[in-house]
N, C-alpha and C positions, 0 to 999 in steps of 0.2 A: 553121606548116608545112602545106603543101599535102597532099591525099591522094595516095597512091601509086597508080600503075596496077598492074594485075596483073603485067605484064612487069617493072616496077621492083621489085615485092615479091619476085618470083622470082629476080631478079638479085641482090638483097641477101641472100636466103636462101642462094643457091648460094655467094656470097662468104663468108658466115658459115660454112658447111659446110667450106669449104677451110681456113679459119683454125683451126677447132676440130679438124679431122682431125689437123693438125699438132700441136696441144697436147694432144689427149685421149690419155693414156697409162694410164688406168684404166677399169674397167667403167662407172662412172658417166658419165665422159666419152664413152665409146663409145655408150652408151645415148642421151645428149643428142644426139650427131651423128646417130644412126638416127632420132630424133624429127624432127630438122630435115629429113632426107631424105624422110621420110614426108609432111611438110608440103608440100615441093616436089612430090612426085608427086600429091598430092591436088589442088593448085592446077593443075597441068598437065593433069590428066585431068577436071577438073570439068565436069559436064554442066550445060546450061542448058535450061529448059523453061518452060511456061507452064500455068496452070490453064485447064481447059475445064469450063465450067458445064453441067451435064446434069441433066435432070429424071428422077427415079427414083420411080415410083408416087405417092408422097405428099410428096416433098421434093426440093430441089436438092441436088446433090452436085458437088464440084470434083474433077476427074480430072486427074492428071499427064499431060502430053503425052509424057513419056519412058517411063513404066512402066505407065500406066493404072491406077495406084492411086487409089482413091477416098477422099475426105476430106470431112468436114463443114464445115471452115473452110479458107480460103486461109491459107497460111503462106509465109514467104520461102524455105523449102527444102522439098522433098518428103520426108516421113519415111521412105518406103519406099526410094527410090533415091539421095537425097541431091542431086538436081538443084536448082540455084538457080533460082528462079522469076523470070522477067523478063516485062515487057509483059503484054498481054492474051491 
């Protein structure tokens, strides 16, 4: 199976939501639907950024291009704003 694009994943989630909205007739089912809706919203609004390497007095620090949060190590996502880190 090939990897899904973001758009394909969103479309699959939206279709699943429609199906479960029709079937969910209890509180647990409604919570499941709400969780899917939150997933779609998170994917649609996901920020992307990159780490900027800066020198601070006696050490290097990586700063998020989206929120200016400084971190000791580069990670795939900014722990402060949640931006997905891409590129240099």
